[in-house]
C-alpha positions in Angstrom: 0.5 -0.1 0.0 1.2 3.7 -0.7 0.5 6.2 1.9 -1.8 8.4 -0.3 -4.9 10.2 -1.0 -6.4 10.1 -4.3 -8.8 13.3 -4.5 -11.9 12.4 -7.3 -13.8 15.4 -8.1 -17.1 15.3 -10.0 -19.6 17.2 -11.2 -23.0 15.1 -13.4 -20.4 12.7 -14.5 -22.0 9.4 -13.5 -21.0 7.4 -17.0 -17.1 8.8 -16.9 -16.9 8.6 -13.3 -17.4 4.9 -12.9 -14.5 4.9 -15.1 -12.6 7.0 -12.8 -13.1 5.6 -10.1 -12.4 2.0 -11.0 -9.2 3.0 -12.6 -7.5 3.7 -8.9 -9.2 1.0 -7.7 -7.1 -1.4 -10.5 -3.6 0.2 -9.7 -1.1 -2.2 -8.9 -0.3 -0.2 -5.9 -3.3 0.5 -3.4 -3.5 3.6 -2.0 -4.6 4.2 1.5 -7.8 6.5 0.5 -9.6 7.9 -2.4 -11.7 10.8 -1.5 -14.3 11.5 -3.8 -16.1 14.5 -3.5 -19.7 15.2 -5.9 -20.6 19.0 -6.0 -23.7 18.7 -6.1 -24.5 16.5 -9.6 -28.0 16.2 -10.0 -27.8 13.0 -11.9 -26.9 9.6 -10.1 -23.5 10.3 -8.8 -24.3 10.3 -5.4 -25.9 7.2 -5.0 -22.8 6.0 -7.1 -20.1 7.5 -4.8 -22.2 5.9 -2.1 -22.3 2.6 -3.5 -18.6 2.3 -4.0 -18.0 3.7 -0.5 -20.4 1.1 1.0 -18.6 -2.1 -1.3 -15.3 -0.4 -0.2 -15.5 0.8 3.3 -12.3 1.0 4.1 -11.0 2.8 1.6 -13.9 4.4 -0.4 -14.5 7.9 1.4 -18.0 10.0 0.0 -18.2 13.7 0.5 -21.8 14.5 -0.8 -21.9 18.6 -1.3 -25.5 20.2 -0.7 -24.6 23.1 -3.1 -22.6 23.3 -5.9 -19.6 25.3 -5.7 -17.4 24.7 -8.3 -14.4 22.2 -9.1 -11.8 24.3 -6.5 -13.9 24.1 -3.7 -14.5 20.7 -4.2 -10.8 19.9 -4.7 -10.0 22.0 -1.0 -12.6 19.5 0.6 -10.2 16.6 -0.7 -7.2 18.9 0.7 -8.8 19.5 4.3 -10.1 15.7 4.8 -6.9 13.9 3.7 -5.1 11.9 5.6 -2.4 10.5 3.8 1.6 11.4 3.4 0.9 11.9 0.2 -1.8 14.1 -2.1 -2.9 13.6 -6.1 -6.3 14.3 -7.4 -7.7 13.1 -10.7 -11.0 14.8 -12.5 -14.0 13.1 -12.7 -13.9 12.2 -16.5 -10.2 11.2 -16.5 -8.4 8.0 -16.1 -5.1 6.6 -13.8 -3.7 3.7 -16.5 -3.1 0.2 -13.7 0.9 1.0 -13.1 0.7 4.7 -12.3 1.1 4.7 -8.5 3.2 1.9 -9.0 5.9 3.3 -11.2 5.5 6.9 -9.4 6.1 5.7 -5.8 9.5 3.3 -7.5 10.5 7.1 -8.9 9.8 8.8 -5.8 12.3 6.2 -3.7 15.1 6.2 -6.5 18.5 7.2 -5.7 17.7 10.6 -5.8 14.6 10.8 -4.1 12.2 13.5 -5.5 9.8 15.3 -3.4 7.2 15.2 -5.9 6.4 13.2 -9.1 4.6 13.6 -12.2 4.4 11.2 -15.6 3.4 11.4 -19.5 0.0 11.1 -20.1 -2.5 10.6 -22.9 -5.0 13.3 -24.2 -8.3 11.3 -25.3 -11.2 12.0 -27.3 -14.8 11.5 -25.4 -15.2 8.1 -26.3 -11.4 7.6 -24.1 -9.8 6.6 -27.6 -6.0 7.8 -27.0 -5.2 10.8 -29.7 -1.6 12.2 -28.5 0.8 12.2 -25.9 1.8 15.0 -23.8 5.3 14.8 -24.0 6.8 13.9 -27.5 9.6 16.2 -28.8 9.6 18.1 -25.2 11.2 16.6 -22.2 9.5 17.8 -19.5 12.1 19.8 -16.9 12.6 17.8 -13.2 14.4 19.8 -10.3 12.3 23.1 -8.7 10.2 23.7 -11.8 8.5 27.4 -10.7 9.9 29.3 -13.4 8.8 26.6 -15.9 4.7 26.0 -14.2 4.7 30.4 -14.5 5.4 30.6 -18.0 4.0 27.3 -18.4 7.2 26.0 -20.0 6.0 22.5 -20.5 5.0 19.9 -23.2 2.0 22.0 -25.8 2.3 24.6 -23.0 0.2 22.3 -20.9 0.7 21.4 -17.3 1.5 18.1 -15.5 -1.5 16.0 -14.3 -2.0 14.1 -11.4 0.9 14.9 -9.8 1.8 13.5 -6.4 3.3 15.5 -4.1 3.8 15.2 -0.1 0.3 16.5 1.8 2.0 19.1 4.1 3.2 20.8 0.7 -0.3 21.0 -0.4 -1.2 22.6 2.8 1.4 25.1 2.6 0.6 25.9 -0.7 -2.9 26.9 0.4 -6.0 26.1 -1.2 -7.7 26.6 -4.8 -8.6 30.2 -5.6 -12.6 29.8 -6.0 -12.0 32.7 -7.8 -10.8 31.1 -11.2 -13.6 30.3 -13.5 -11.0 28.2 -15.0 -6.8 27.4 -14.9 -7.3 27.2 -11.1 -5.4 24.1 -11.6 -2.8 26.0 -12.5 -2.7 28.6 -9.8 -3.0 25.6 -7.6 0.3 24.3 -9.3 2.3 27.8 -9.5 2.4 27.6 -5.4 2.8 24.0 -5.0 5.7 24.3 -7.6 7.1 27.1 -5.2 6.6 24.7 -2.2 8.6 21.7 -3.7 11.8 21.9 -3.9 12.3 18.8 -6.4 10.1 17.1 -8.7 10.7 14.3 -10.9 9.8 12.7 -14.1 8.1 9.2 -15.7 8.7 8.6 -19.0 5.6 6.6 -19.4 2.7 7.7 -20.0 0.2 6.6 -17.0 -2.7 8.7 -16.8 -5.4 9.5 -19.3 -7.1 13.4 -20.0 -10.2 13.6 -21.2 -10.8 16.0 -23.7 -14.7 17.1 -24.5 -17.3 19.7 -25.3 -17.3 20.4 -21.6 -14.3 20.6 -20.6 -12.2 24.3 -20.1 -10.3 24.0 -23.9 -14.5 24.5 -25.2 -14.7 28.1 -23.1 -14.4 31.2 -25.1 -11.0 32.6 -25.7 -11.6 36.3 -23.8 -12.2 33.6 -20.8 -8.9 32.4 -21.3 -7.1 35.6 -21.9 -8.9 37.1 -18.6 -7.9 34.2 -16.7 -4.2 34.7 -18.0 -3.9 38.6 -17.1 -5.4 37.0 -13.7 -2.3 34.8 -13.4 0.1 37.6 -13.9 -1.4 40.0 -12.3 -1.5 37.9 -8.8 1.6 36.9 -9.3 3.9 39.8 -10.1 5.5 40.3 -6.8 6.8 37.1 -7.6 7.9 37.1 -10.5 9.9 40.0 -9.7 11.6 37.8 -7.1 13.2 35.9 -9.7 15.8 36.1 -12.0 15.8 39.1 -14.4 16.2 36.2 -16.6 13.4 34.2 -15.9 11.5 37.3 -15.3 12.0 38.3 -19.1 11.1 34.4 -20.2 7.6 34.7 -18.1 6.7 37.4 -20.0 7.3 35.6 -23.0 6.1 32.6 -22.2 2.5 34.1 -21.1 2.3 36.0 -24.6 3.6 33.0 -26.4 0.3 31.0 -24.5 -1.9 33.8 -26.0 -0.9 33.6 -29.0 -1.9 29.9 -29.3 -5.3 30.8 -27.7 -6.4 33.0 -30.5 -4.8 30.8 -33.1 -7.0 27.9 -31.3 -9.7 29.8 -31.7 -9.1 30.5 -35.5 -9.0 26.6 -36.2 -12.2 26.1 -34.0 -14.2 29.0 -36.3 -12.4 26.8 -39.4 -13.3 23.7 -38.5 -16.8 24.2 -37.9 -16.8 26.5 -41.1 -19.8 28.6 -40.6 -21.2 31.2 -42.7 -18.0 33.4 -43.7 -15.2 31.5 -41.5 -12.5 32.8 -42.8 -12.9 36.2 -42.9 -14.0 35.1 -38.9 -10.5 33.0 -38.5 -8.4 35.3 -40.0 -8.9 37.8 -37.9 -8.2 36.0 -34.7 -5.1 34.7 -36.0 -4.4 37.9 -36.3 -5.4 38.9 -32.8 -2.1 36.8 -32.2 0.7 38.5 -33.9 0.1 41.3 -31.3 1.7 38.6 -29.1 3.9 36.0 -30.8 4.0 36.4 -35.0 4.2 32.1 -35.7 2.8 30.7 -39.1 0.5 28.0 -38.5 0.5 25.6 -41.1 -2.3 23.7 -39.9 -4.4 26.7 -39.6 -3.3 27.7 -42.6 -4.1 24.6 -44.7 -7.9 24.9 -43.0 -8.2 28.7 -43.6 -7.5 27.9 -47.4 -9.0 24.8 -48.2 -11.5 24.5 -50.4 
């Protein structure tokens, strides 16, 4: 057994929640406890969670909220209730592969004994089919990762997921900030990275991150940009404390991410092909140039194909 709390949070995801819970129960290395927080779902999720708790009374701890408070507040309930020495989160629509905990525990107990660990993961479609890997051309960094997390200097400008970190460091990092409608995980990972002396990495896909219509990737681009601005303003004092080279790189990294958001919005318009889509998509693409003048072959192909 691993002295680990697994925190699963979910809202109206009963069908997918089964897969998330079962993926933890199928681990070759069992965690100490699984805390499942339901954020006042209106589907059958509460009954499902109760059934797992009844079947695994020594393992599954249900927290059924009476009022919907959002994913950040739900995650805070996990941090407050966790009894394991370490803590890891799993969204209720994602999954772990069977050897995740075993392989990451081995990394934590390796010769260099990092304080926290994360691994590669698959992006999956709504039906769970694998689409592509997170880390392919760019190897994720190890060690003290605060600058990299701040500037999103990570594969695909995407954060690592389901990291395992000591529970006391989660407490030091503070609570998830409920003022973030999106990117609350980025905000927390910045504060967690400030507390973790050394991260280790397992170069093996051990998680599955599901992309579907209810996810944050389908929020309006303006909502994403507002959240990036919020991050930059909130951590301006922290950026100033870092070395000058890091401060400059962080600014460039955030602008690169803003440009990527505009390009993604343009590509979405091209894929949907509404009336006058070329004019709309080109306008969005041009908005990205104020941050980063990058030729995007995939976007250009969809923009000009018949």
